[in-house]
C-alpha positions as a Markdown table, in Angstrom:
| # | Residue | x | y | z |
|---|---|---|---|---|
| 1 | Met | -86.1 | -102.1 | 26.6 |
| 2 | Gly | -86.1 | -103.8 | 23.7 |
| 3 | Arg | -83.4 | -104.9 | 21.4 |
| 4 | Asn | -79.6 | -103.8 | 22.2 |
| 5 | Ala | -77.1 | -101.9 | 20.1 |
| 6 | Val | -75.5 | -103.8 | 18.1 |
| 7 | Thr | -71.9 | -103.5 | 17.4 |
| 8 | Lys | -71.6 | -103.9 | 13.3 |
| 9 | Glu | -70.7 | -100.9 | 10.5 |
| 10 | Arg | -72.9 | -98.6 | 10.5 |
| 11 | Asn | -74.1 | -97.1 | 6.8 |
| 12 | Leu | -73.1 | -93.5 | 7.2 |
| 13 | Asn | -74.8 | -92.7 | 4.0 |
| 14 | Pro | -75.7 | -88.9 | 4.3 |
| 15 | Lys | -78.3 | -89.0 | 1.9 |
| 16 | Lys | -80.5 | -91.3 | 3.2 |
| 17 | Arg | -80.1 | -91.3 | 7.2 |
| 18 | Asp | -81.3 | -87.5 | 7.0 |
| 19 | Leu | -84.3 | -88.5 | 4.8 |
| 20 | Tyr | -85.5 | -90.8 | 7.7 |
| 21 | Ile | -84.1 | -88.2 | 10.5 |
| 22 | Val | -86.3 | -85.3 | 8.2 |
| 23 | Lys | -89.6 | -87.8 | 9.0 |
| 24 | Leu | -88.7 | -88.8 | 12.2 |
| 25 | Thr | -88.4 | -84.8 | 13.1 |
| 26 | Glu | -92.1 | -84.1 | 12.3 |
| 27 | Thr | -92.7 | -87.4 | 13.6 |
| 28 | Phe | -91.5 | -86.6 | 16.9 |
| 29 | Lys | -92.8 | -83.1 | 16.9 |
| 30 | Lys | -96.1 | -84.4 | 16.5 |
| 31 | His | -96.3 | -87.4 | 19.0 |
| 32 | Gly | -93.2 | -87.1 | 21.4 |
| 33 | Leu | -90.3 | -89.5 | 22.0 |
| 34 | Lys | -92.0 | -91.8 | 24.9 |
| 35 | Lys | -93.7 | -93.9 | 22.7 |
| 36 | Tyr | -91.4 | -94.6 | 20.5 |
| 37 | Ser | -89.3 | -97.4 | 20.1 |
| 38 | Met | -87.1 | -98.6 | 17.3 |
| 39 | Asp | -89.9 | -101.4 | 16.2 |
| 40 | Ser | -92.9 | -98.5 | 16.5 |
| 41 | Ile | -90.0 | -95.8 | 14.3 |
| 42 | Ala | -89.3 | -99.1 | 12.1 |
| 43 | Ser | -92.6 | -99.2 | 11.8 |
| 44 | Glu | -93.1 | -95.5 | 11.5 |
| 45 | Leu | -90.4 | -95.2 | 8.8 |
| 46 | Lys | -92.0 | -98.1 | 7.0 |
| 47 | Val | -88.7 | -100.1 | 6.6 |
| 48 | Ser | -87.3 | -103.5 | 8.4 |
| 49 | Lys | -86.0 | -103.4 | 12.1 |
| 50 | Ala | -82.5 | -104.4 | 9.8 |
| 51 | Thr | -82.8 | -101.9 | 8.1 |
| 52 | Leu | -82.8 | -99.0 | 10.7 |
| 53 | Tyr | -79.7 | -101.2 | 12.4 |
| 54 | His | -78.1 | -100.6 | 9.2 |
| 55 | Tyr | -77.9 | -96.4 | 9.6 |
| 56 | Phe | -78.3 | -96.1 | 13.7 |
| 57 | Ser | -76.9 | -97.6 | 16.6 |
| 58 | Ser | -80.1 | -97.3 | 18.3 |
| 59 | Lys | -83.0 | -94.4 | 18.9 |
| 60 | Asp | -80.7 | -92.3 | 21.1 |
| 61 | Glu | -78.9 | -92.0 | 18.7 |
| 62 | Met | -81.7 | -90.9 | 16.5 |
| 63 | Val | -83.1 | -88.1 | 19.1 |
| 64 | Glu | -79.5 | -86.8 | 18.9 |
| 65 | Ile | -79.7 | -86.5 | 15.2 |
| 66 | Ala | -83.0 | -84.7 | 14.9 |
| 67 | Leu | -82.1 | -82.1 | 17.6 |
| 68 | Met | -78.4 | -81.0 | 16.7 |
| 69 | Arg | -80.2 | -81.0 | 13.1 |
| 70 | Val | -82.6 | -78.4 | 14.3 |
| 71 | Ile | -79.7 | -76.7 | 16.4 |
| 72 | Gly | -77.6 | -77.1 | 12.9 |
| 73 | Gln | -79.8 | -75.0 | 11.5 |
| 74 | Met | -80.4 | -71.8 | 14.2 |
| 75 | Asn | -76.6 | -72.2 | 14.2 |
| 76 | Glu | -76.4 | -69.8 | 10.8 |
| 77 | Phe | -77.3 | -67.0 | 13.7 |
| 78 | Glu | -74.2 | -66.0 | 14.2 |
| 79 | Asn | -73.0 | -65.9 | 9.6 |
| 80 | Ile | -76.0 | -64.1 | 9.6 |
| 81 | Thr | -74.6 | -61.4 | 12.0 |
| 82 | Lys | -71.5 | -60.4 | 11.0 |
| 83 | Asn | -72.8 | -60.1 | 6.8 |
| 84 | Glu | -71.4 | -57.0 | 7.1 |
| 85 | Leu | -73.0 | -56.7 | 3.5 |
| 86 | Leu | -76.2 | -56.6 | 5.3 |
| 87 | Ser | -77.8 | -53.8 | 8.0 |
| 88 | Phe | -78.2 | -54.3 | 11.1 |
| 89 | Glu | -81.9 | -54.1 | 10.6 |
| 90 | Thr | -81.7 | -56.7 | 8.1 |
| 91 | Arg | -79.4 | -58.7 | 10.0 |
| 92 | Phe | -81.6 | -58.5 | 12.7 |
| 93 | Tyr | -84.6 | -59.2 | 11.5 |
| 94 | Lys | -82.9 | -62.6 | 8.9 |
| 95 | Met | -81.9 | -64.3 | 12.2 |
| 96 | Leu | -85.5 | -63.8 | 14.2 |
| 97 | Glu | -86.7 | -65.6 | 10.9 |
| 98 | Leu | -83.9 | -68.8 | 10.9 |
| 99 | Phe | -85.4 | -69.0 | 14.5 |
| 100 | Ser | -88.7 | -68.6 | 14.3 |
| 101 | Asn | -88.2 | -71.1 | 11.6 |
| 102 | Ser | -86.1 | -73.7 | 13.4 |
| 103 | Phe | -88.4 | -73.6 | 16.5 |
| 104 | Asn | -91.6 | -74.6 | 13.7 |
| 105 | Asp | -90.0 | -78.5 | 13.8 |
| 106 | Ile | -89.8 | -78.0 | 17.7 |
| 107 | Ser | -92.7 | -79.0 | 19.4 |
| 108 | Asn | -94.1 | -78.9 | 23.6 |
| 109 | Leu | -94.3 | -82.3 | 23.4 |
| 110 | Phe | -91.3 | -83.1 | 21.9 |
| 111 | Leu | -89.6 | -80.7 | 24.1 |
| 112 | Ala | -90.6 | -81.8 | 28.1 |
| 113 | Asp | -89.8 | -85.5 | 26.5 |
| 114 | Leu | -86.5 | -84.9 | 26.0 |
| 115 | Gln | -86.2 | -83.0 | 29.2 |
| 116 | Asp | -87.5 | -85.7 | 31.0 |
| 117 | Glu | -86.0 | -88.8 | 28.8 |
| 118 | Tyr | -82.9 | -86.8 | 27.6 |
| 119 | Pro | -81.0 | -85.3 | 30.4 |
| 120 | Leu | -77.8 | -84.9 | 28.5 |
| 121 | Leu | -79.2 | -83.1 | 25.3 |
| 122 | Trp | -81.1 | -81.1 | 27.9 |
| 123 | Lys | -77.9 | -79.8 | 28.8 |
| 124 | Leu | -76.4 | -79.4 | 24.9 |
| 125 | Ile | -79.9 | -76.9 | 25.1 |
| 126 | Gln | -78.5 | -74.9 | 27.6 |
| 127 | Gln | -75.3 | -74.7 | 26.6 |
| 128 | Phe | -76.3 | -73.6 | 22.7 |
| 129 | Ile | -78.4 | -71.1 | 24.4 |
| 130 | Asp | -75.2 | -69.6 | 26.5 |
| 131 | Tyr | -73.8 | -69.2 | 23.0 |
| 132 | Val | -76.4 | -67.3 | 21.3 |
| 133 | Asn | -76.5 | -65.0 | 24.1 |
| 134 | Gln | -72.8 | -64.3 | 23.8 |
| 135 | Val | -73.3 | -64.0 | 20.5 |
| 136 | Leu | -76.4 | -61.6 | 20.5 |
| 137 | Thr | -73.8 | -59.7 | 22.8 |
| 138 | Asp | -71.5 | -58.7 | 20.0 |
| 139 | Phe | -74.5 | -57.7 | 18.0 |
| 140 | Tyr | -76.4 | -55.5 | 20.4 |
| 141 | Asn | -72.7 | -54.1 | 21.4 |
| 142 | Asn | -71.9 | -53.5 | 17.5 |
| 143 | Gly | -75.4 | -52.1 | 16.8 |
| 144 | Lys | -75.2 | -49.7 | 19.4 |
| 145 | Gln | -71.8 | -48.7 | 18.3 |
| 146 | Ala | -73.0 | -48.5 | 14.6 |
| 147 | Gly | -76.2 | -46.1 | 16.1 |
| 148 | Val | -78.6 | -48.3 | 15.0 |
| 149 | Phe | -80.0 | -49.7 | 18.0 |
| 150 | Arg | -80.9 | -47.4 | 21.2 |
| 151 | Glu | -78.6 | -47.2 | 23.6 |
| 152 | Ile | -80.1 | -49.7 | 26.3 |
| 153 | His | -77.4 | -51.4 | 28.3 |
| 154 | Thr | -76.5 | -54.4 | 26.4 |
| 155 | Ala | -76.7 | -56.7 | 30.0 |
| 156 | Ile | -80.0 | -55.5 | 30.7 |
| 157 | Leu | -80.6 | -56.7 | 26.5 |
| 158 | Val | -78.5 | -60.5 | 26.6 |
| 159 | Ile | -81.2 | -61.2 | 29.9 |
| 160 | Ser | -83.8 | -60.5 | 28.6 |
| 161 | Asp | -83.4 | -62.3 | 26.2 |
| 162 | Arg | -81.3 | -65.5 | 28.7 |
| 163 | Met | -84.8 | -64.7 | 30.8 |
| 164 | Phe | -87.1 | -65.3 | 27.9 |
| 165 | Phe | -84.8 | -68.2 | 26.7 |
| 166 | Asn | -85.6 | -69.7 | 30.0 |
| 167 | Ala | -88.7 | -69.5 | 29.9 |
| 168 | Ile | -89.8 | -71.2 | 27.0 |
| 169 | Ser | -88.0 | -74.2 | 28.3 |
| 170 | Asp | -90.4 | -74.2 | 29.9 |
| 171 | Val | -92.9 | -76.7 | 29.1 |
| 172 | Glu | -95.8 | -76.6 | 32.0 |
| 173 | Phe | -95.8 | -72.9 | 31.3 |
| 174 | Leu | -96.1 | -73.2 | 27.5 |
| 175 | Thr | -98.6 | -75.8 | 27.5 |
| 176 | Lys | -100.2 | -74.4 | 30.0 |
| 177 | Asn | -101.0 | -71.2 | 28.1 |
| 178 | Asn | -101.2 | -73.0 | 25.2 |
| 179 | Ile | -98.2 | -71.2 | 23.3 |
| 180 | Thr | -95.9 | -72.8 | 20.6 |
| 181 | Leu | -92.6 | -72.5 | 20.9 |
| 182 | Arg | -92.7 | -70.8 | 17.7 |
| 183 | Met | -95.6 | -68.3 | 19.1 |
| 184 | Ala | -93.6 | -67.6 | 21.9 |
| 185 | Phe | -90.5 | -66.9 | 20.1 |
| 186 | Asp | -92.0 | -64.6 | 17.6 |
| 187 | Glu | -94.6 | -62.6 | 20.1 |
| 188 | Tyr | -91.2 | -61.9 | 21.9 |
| 189 | Phe | -89.1 | -60.5 | 19.5 |
| 190 | Arg | -92.2 | -58.3 | 17.9 |
| 191 | Met | -92.7 | -56.8 | 21.1 |
| 192 | Lys | -88.2 | -56.3 | 21.4 |
| 193 | Cys | -88.1 | -54.4 | 18.4 |
| 194 | Phe | -91.0 | -52.0 | 18.5 |
| 195 | Gly | -88.6 | -51.2 | 22.0 |
| 196 | Phe | -84.9 | -50.7 | 21.3 |
| 197 | Ile | -85.1 | -50.2 | 17.2 |
| 198 | Lys | -84.8 | -46.7 | 16.1 |
| 199 | Gln | -87.4 | -46.2 | 13.8 |
């Protein structure tokens, strides 16, 4: 399985590590995770394997950081939903834009490999979906109280989102229908917007 992680002090220079992770995220998006070892990652980044081990303990650590980087980008959505300087409609559309752009960093292949090879990281995705649904529950309730969203039961709105997120976690469904994560997200919320935001 390649070289074991070596125990030594790491260089945690955040700028350098982030630079490598940004490049790797694009690579993992295009080619998935399975085919890459520390050797091939070093080759892809045009650095020595020793340099790579100077910044990261293992491929697993790099995959986790790449995933957490994308989730971290999406975490900003809660701040958007609570920004009372913006109208509910503006908050909603900004939130959708944030998610759409973040999903652009995750391909079906990346998702499939993550599900197969990294069950603990896959569990983090499921936990993040739970968190998103809780924040959306509060947002929908507040929007209805403000008279912006239609009087549709919040549980129905949230379960429809939950079912959608579960569907886009089904890589076979996405691949079979030639749908990317970003396409699925954009189409779903375009459909949903016309259904519950007052014109």
